[in-house]
C-alpha positions in Angstrom: -30.1 -1.3 -4.9 -26.4 -1.5 -5.9 -25.4 -1.3 -9.5 -23.3 -4.0 -11.2 -21.2 -3.9 -14.4 -21.9 -6.4 -17.1 -20.7 -7.1 -20.6 -20.7 -4.1 -22.9 -20.5 -1.6 -20.1 -24.3 -1.5 -19.5 -25.2 -1.0 -15.8 -27.7 -3.4 -14.5 -29.1 -4.2 -11.1 -26.8 -6.3 -8.9 -27.6 -9.9 -8.7 -30.5 -10.6 -6.4 -28.7 -13.5 -4.9 -26.1 -11.1 -3.4 -27.9 -9.7 -0.3 -28.4 -5.9 -0.3 -28.9 -3.5 2.6 -27.2 -3.7 6.0 -27.1 -7.5 6.3 -25.4 -8.0 2.9 -23.0 -5.1 3.1 -19.8 -4.2 5.0 -20.1 -2.8 8.5 -19.2 0.9 9.0 -16.8 0.4 12.0 -13.8 2.7 11.1 -13.7 6.0 13.0 -11.6 9.0 11.8 -9.0 8.2 14.5 -8.7 4.6 13.4 -8.6 5.6 9.7 -5.7 7.9 10.4 -3.8 5.1 12.2 -4.7 2.9 9.2 -3.3 5.3 6.7 -0.1 6.0 8.8 0.4 2.3 9.4 -0.1 1.4 5.8 2.4 4.0 4.6 5.0 3.2 7.3 4.7 -0.5 6.7 8.2 -2.1 6.8 9.8 -0.1 3.9 11.5 2.5 6.1 13.1 -0.3 8.3 14.9 -1.7 5.2 15.3 1.0 2.6 17.3 3.7 4.3 20.6 2.0 3.4 19.7 1.3 -0.2 18.6 4.9 -0.7 21.9 6.1 0.9 23.8 4.0 -1.7 22.1 6.2 -4.4 22.1 9.6 -2.7 25.1 9.6 -0.5 24.6 11.0 3.1 21.7 13.2 2.0 19.2 10.3 2.3 16.5 12.7 3.6 16.4 14.5 0.2 15.2 11.4 -1.5 12.4 10.8 1.0 11.4 14.5 0.8 11.2 14.3 -3.0 9.3 11.0 -2.9 6.9 12.6 -0.5 6.3 15.5 -2.9 5.8 13.1 -5.7 3.2 11.0 -3.7 1.3 14.1 -2.6 0.1 14.9 -6.1 -1.5 11.5 -6.7 -2.8 11.5 -3.1 -4.7 14.7 -4.1 -6.4 12.9 -7.0 -7.4 10.0 -4.7 -8.7 12.4 -2.1 -11.1 14.0 -4.7 -12.2 10.6 -6.0 -12.8 8.8 -2.8 -14.8 11.8 -1.4 -16.9 11.8 -4.6 -17.4 8.0 -4.8 -17.0 6.6 -1.2 -17.3 2.9 -2.0 -15.2 -0.3 -1.8 -13.6 -0.8 -5.2 -11.2 2.2 -5.4 -9.5 2.9 -8.7 -11.5 0.3 -10.6 -14.8 2.1 -9.7 -13.3 5.5 -10.8 -12.0 4.2 -14.1 -15.4 2.6 -15.0 -17.3 5.8 -14.2 -14.9 7.8 -16.4 -14.6 5.5 -19.4 -17.5 3.0 -19.2 -15.3 0.1 -20.3 -15.6 -2.8 -17.9 -12.5 -4.7 -18.9 -10.3 -1.6 -18.5 -11.9 -0.9 -15.1 -11.3 -4.5 -14.1 -7.6 -4.5 -15.1 -6.9 -1.4 -13.2 -8.7 -2.7 -10.1 -7.0 -6.1 -10.3 -3.6 -4.4 -10.7 -4.3 -2.7 -7.3 -5.3 -6.1 -5.9 -2.1 -7.9 -7.0 0.0 -4.9 -5.9 -1.3 -5.4 -2.4 -0.6 -9.1 -2.5 2.9 -8.6 -3.9 3.6 -6.0 -1.2 2.3 -8.2 1.5 4.4 -11.1 0.2 7.5 -9.0 0.1 6.9 -7.9 3.7 6.2 -11.5 4.8 9.6 -12.6 3.3 11.3 -9.7 5.1 9.6 -10.8 8.3 11.0 -14.3 7.9 14.6 -12.9 7.3 17.2 -11.3 9.6 14.8 -9.7 12.0 13.1 -13.0 12.9 16.5 -14.8 12.9 17.6 -12.5 15.7 15.4 -14.8 17.9 15.3 -18.1 16.0 16.2 -19.2 12.5 13.4 -21.3 11.1 13.9 -20.4 7.5 12.4 -17.4 5.5 9.7 -19.2 3.6 8.1 -21.2 6.5 8.0 -18.2 8.8 6.6 -16.0 5.9 3.8 -18.6 5.2 3.0 -18.7 8.9 2.6 -15.0 9.0 0.3 -15.0 6.0 -1.9 -17.7 7.7 -2.1 -15.6 10.9 -3.0 -12.5 8.9 -5.8 -14.4 7.2 -7.3 -15.4 10.5 -7.2 -11.8 11.8 -8.7 -10.5 8.5 -11.5 -13.1 8.8 -12.3 -12.0 12.4 -13.5 -8.6 11.1 -12.6 -5.2 10.0 -12.9 -3.7 13.5 -10.5 -6.3 14.9 -8.1 -5.9 12.0 -8.0 -2.1 12.1 -7.7 -2.0 15.9 -4.8 -4.4 15.7 -3.3 -2.2 13.0 -3.7 0.8 15.3 -1.7 -1.0 18.0 1.0 -2.1 15.7 1.2 1.3 14.1 1.9 2.9 17.6 4.6 0.3 18.2 6.4 0.9 14.8 6.0 4.7 15.3 7.7 4.2 18.6 10.6 2.4 16.9 11.1 5.3 14.5 10.8 7.9 17.2 13.5 5.9 19.1 15.8 6.3 16.1 15.2 10.0 16.1 15.9 10.1 19.9 19.1 8.2 19.5 20.2 10.7 16.9 19.3 13.6 19.0 21.3 12.3 22.0 24.2 11.6 19.7 24.1 15.2 18.4 23.9 16.5 22.0 26.9 14.4 23.1 28.9 15.4 20.0 28.9 11.9 18.6 27.1 12.6 15.4 28.3 14.0 12.1 25.8 16.7 11.1 27.6 17.5 7.9 27.1 14.0 6.5 23.3 14.4 5.9 24.2 17.3 3.5 26.7 15.3 1.4 25.5 13.9 -1.9 27.1 11.0 -3.8 30.4 11.9 -5.4 30.5 12.0 -9.2 26.7 12.6 -9.5 24.7 15.8 -9.6 22.5 16.7 -6.6 19.4 16.3 -8.8 20.4 13.0 -10.3 21.4 11.5 -6.9 18.2 12.7 -5.3 16.0 11.4 -8.1 17.7 8.0 -8.1 17.1 7.7 -4.3 13.6 9.0 -4.6 12.7 6.2 -7.0 13.6 3.7 -4.2 12.1 5.8 -1.4 8.8 6.0 -3.2 8.2 2.4 -2.3 8.2 3.4 1.4 5.5 6.0 0.7 3.0 3.9 -1.2 0.1 2.8 0.8 -2.0 6.0 1.0 -4.1 4.6 -1.9 -5.0 1.5 0.0 -7.3 3.2 2.5 -9.8 4.2 -0.2 -10.8 0.5 -0.4 -12.3 0.6 3.1 -14.4 3.7 2.3 -17.5 1.6 2.6 -16.6 0.6 6.1 -15.8 4.2 7.3 -18.1 6.6 9.0 -18.8 9.8 7.0 -16.2 9.0 4.3 -16.9 12.0 2.0 -16.1 14.4 4.8 -13.2 12.8 6.6 -11.1 11.0 3.9 -9.4 14.0 2.3 -8.0 15.5 5.5 -7.1 12.0 6.8 -5.2 11.1 3.6 -3.1 14.3 3.7 -2.6 14.2 7.4 -1.3 10.6 7.2 1.0 11.4 4.3 2.4 14.5 6.1 3.0 12.6 9.4 4.8 9.7 7.8 6.8 11.9 5.4 8.0 14.1 8.3 9.0 11.1 10.3 10.9 9.6 7.3 12.9 12.7 6.8 13.8 13.0 10.5 14.8 9.3 10.6 16.9 9.6 7.4 18.7 12.6 8.8 19.3 10.9 12.1 20.5 7.6 10.6 22.9 9.4 8.3 24.3 11.5 11.2 24.9 8.6 13.5 26.1 5.8 11.0 28.5 6.2 8.1 26.6 5.9 4.7 28.7 2.9 3.7 27.7 1.0 6.8 24.0 1.8 6.2 24.2 0.7 2.6 25.8 -2.7 3.5 23.2 -3.5 6.1 19.9 -5.4 5.5 18.7 -3.8 8.8 20.0 -0.2 8.6 18.0 1.1 11.5 19.4 -1.7 13.6 22.8 -0.3 12.8 21.7 3.0 14.3 20.7 1.2 17.5 24.1 -0.6 17.6 26.2 2.5 17.0 24.1 5.0 18.8 24.8 6.3 22.4 21.7 4.7 24.0 21.9 1.1 25.2 18.8 -0.3 23.5 18.5 -4.2 23.4 18.9 -5.3 19.8 16.3 -8.0 20.2 13.8 -5.3 21.3 14.3 -3.3 18.2 14.2 -6.4 16.1 10.8 -7.2 17.6 9.6 -3.7 16.7 10.8 -4.3 13.1 8.8 -7.5 13.0 5.7 -5.7 14.1 6.2 -3.1 11.4 6.6 -5.7 8.7 3.6 -7.7 9.8 1.5 -4.6 10.1 2.2 -3.6 6.5 1.4 -7.1 5.3 -1.9 -7.1 7.3 -3.1 -3.8 5.8 -2.2 -4.9 2.3 -4.2 -8.1 2.6 -7.2 -6.2 4.0 -7.1 -3.9 1.0 -6.7 -6.7 -1.5 -9.6 -8.8 -0.1 -12.0 -5.8 0.2 -11.2 -4.8 -3.4 -12.0 -8.3 -4.7 -15.2 -8.2 -2.7 -16.1 -4.8 -4.3 -15.5 -6.0 -7.8 -17.6 -9.2 -7.2 -20.3 -7.1 -5.7 -20.3 -5.0 -8.9 -20.7 -8.2 -11.0 -17.2 -8.1 -12.7 -15.9 -11.1 -10.8 -17.5 -14.5 -10.0 -20.1 -14.2 -7.3 -18.3 -16.3 -4.7 -15.8 -13.4 -4.1 -18.8 -11.3 -2.9 -19.8 -13.9 -0.2 -19.8 -12.3 3.2 -19.6 -14.6 6.3 -22.9 -14.7 8.1 -21.6 -13.9 11.5 -18.2 -12.1 11.0 -19.5 -9.9 8.1 -16.1 -10.3 6.2 -15.5 -11.4 2.6 -14.3 -15.0 3.4 -13.7 -16.2 -0.2 -11.8 -13.1 -1.2 -9.6 -13.5 2.0 -8.8 -17.1 1.1 -8.0 -16.4 -2.5 -5.6 -13.5 -1.7 -3.9 -15.6 0.9 -3.2 -18.4 -1.5 -1.8 -16.1 -4.2 0.4 -14.4 -1.6 1.7 -17.8 -0.4 2.6 -18.8 -3.9 4.5 -15.6 -4.4 6.4 -16.0 -1.2 7.5 -19.5 -2.3 8.5 -18.5 -5.8 9.8 -14.9 -5.7 12.4 -13.0 -3.7 11.8 -9.9 -1.7 13.5 -7.4 -4.1 11.5 -8.6 -7.1 8.3 -8.5 -5.2 9.0 -4.9 -4.1 9.8 -3.9 -7.7 6.6 -5.5 -9.0 4.6 -3.7 -6.4 5.9 -0.3 -7.5 5.4 -1.1 -11.2 1.8 -2.1 -10.8 0.9 0.9 -8.6 2.6 3.5 -10.7 0.7 2.4 -13.8 -2.5 2.7 -11.8 -1.4 6.1 -10.4 -0.9 7.4 -14.0 -4.4 6.3 -15.0 -6.0 7.7 -11.8 -4.5 11.1 -12.3 -6.0 11.3 -15.8 -9.3 9.9 -14.6 -9.9 12.6 -11.9 -9.9 15.2 -14.7 -12.3 13.1 -16.9 -14.7 12.7 -14.0 -15.0 16.5 -13.5 -18.0 16.2 -15.9 -19.8 13.7 -13.6 -21.9 15.5 -11.0 -22.8 13.9 -7.7 -25.5 15.1 -5.2 -23.3 15.4 -2.1 -20.4 17.8 -1.3 -16.9 16.5 -2.0 -13.3 17.6 -2.1 -11.8 19.0 -5.2 -8.1 19.6 -6.1 -6.7 22.2 -8.5 -6.4 20.8 -12.0 -2.6 21.2 -12.0 -2.4 18.6 -9.2 -3.4 15.5 -11.3 -1.4 16.9 -14.3 1.8 16.9 -12.3 0.9 13.6 -10.7 0.6 12.0 -14.2 4.0 13.5 -15.1 5.6 12.1 -12.0 4.1 8.6 -12.7 5.5 8.6 -16.2 9.0 9.6 -14.9 9.0 6.8 -12.4 7.9 4.2 -15.0 11.0 5.0 -17.0 13.1 3.7 -14.1 11.6 0.2 -14.1 13.2 -2.7 -15.8 11.5 -4.8 -18.5 11.7 -8.0 -16.4 9.6 -6.4 -13.7 6.9 -5.5 -16.3 6.8 -9.2 -17.5 6.3 -10.5 -14.0 3.5 -8.0 -13.4 1.9 -9.1 -16.7 1.7 -12.7 -15.5 -0.2 -11.6 -12.4 -2.6 -9.4 -14.5 -3.2 -12.4 -16.7 -4.6 -14.3 -13.7 -7.2 -11.5 -13.4 -8.0 -11.6 -17.1 -8.7 -15.3 -16.8 -11.1 -14.7 -13.9 -12.8 -12.0 -16.0 -13.2 -14.4 -18.9 -14.7 -17.1 -16.6 -17.2 -14.6 -15.2 -18.2 -13.3 -18.6 -18.8 -16.9 -19.8 -20.9 -17.6 -16.7 -23.0 -14.4 -17.3 -23.6 -15.4 -20.9 -24.5 -18.9 -19.9 -27.1 -17.6 -17.4 -28.7 -15.4 -20.0 -29.0 -18.2 -22.5 -30.3 -20.9 -20.1 -34.1 -20.9 -20.0 -35.7 -20.2 -16.6 
């Protein structure tokens, strides 16, 4: 029997009207290979296809240094997640960990809901990017209509089932990996033919120290590396999660980080930094100025797949986390409804899609990306403390454990990143969190009402 969380932090049996056992739970359909592709695809997303130029504006030609520093920053928090997900392999992620550590349902809920809305804001940002210049290379239908169409298609795929969603993610991940490897190939050919400037990747922005330039770029590059935390929310649908998750998380982060560094070096060597900084599709500039004759529409199509893939994974994560919270009794029961035949959380999928659509209509891409980072970095700071608090909690199965210095450094990195975020972004994130607080209040009222109504 699963355990739910009610008022006052007292664990009680989950509601009997929510089915338990195999027929009421999520299907374990994710193999280690699919999980690795899921992690790599989530981290790759669409950020690298758009951020190279903006990072270059902060660092100068040494764009790779910002991505390398961001990778190191992310690795510490990934270590904390690896320990926690192998210790508690359930849908629910950070919210489950925080509740076990502090026993305060409202704090647990706010942390979990912050992750939910970060996934939705990220998917919304990627959907808006999908409807922009890459799509306009084929036909210009307007950013918002195209973005909304993408969200509707993602909802259908998500509803079809986790196996279908993750397999489609695997296919898209291979395509977007191919696009990044193509950029590396173009750069290698340019170097071989003498058409690349290999000094430029080692030039930092004039008038700024190497450390300051790298740190400023790393704050932007960090957005391209978030995503590793999403995979913990499909733990309940993964085979042998306690055994496979740690090595898959680190392998995925290492693979994507290495590719990012190589792409950044190649882009800087082939294209002048100023040209990259001015472009909304900086990797497309590499294709245009590189020595290989690659059709621009082909690379635009790859960019569209990368953006849609990132949006798909974020929406999978958000819907599964809502399901997990409802299954624990901290959200209204409809969010825990699983479709009879597809075995997918249909109400959670619909809710997250509607919120994403509203954000697409009302907020631009840059603000959505900033809000995503703000929400997640706050969660990362809390998770890094939580992993140390939970060292006192023993579980019966073997699990991964990181050295204590890892979460300590991860917490410090999170605080450093939070100092770079503007107040307006925090205000926007607060509005989204307020929606979650309202849902919490409604659920608490319903619980009290059920307890007082005679049976």
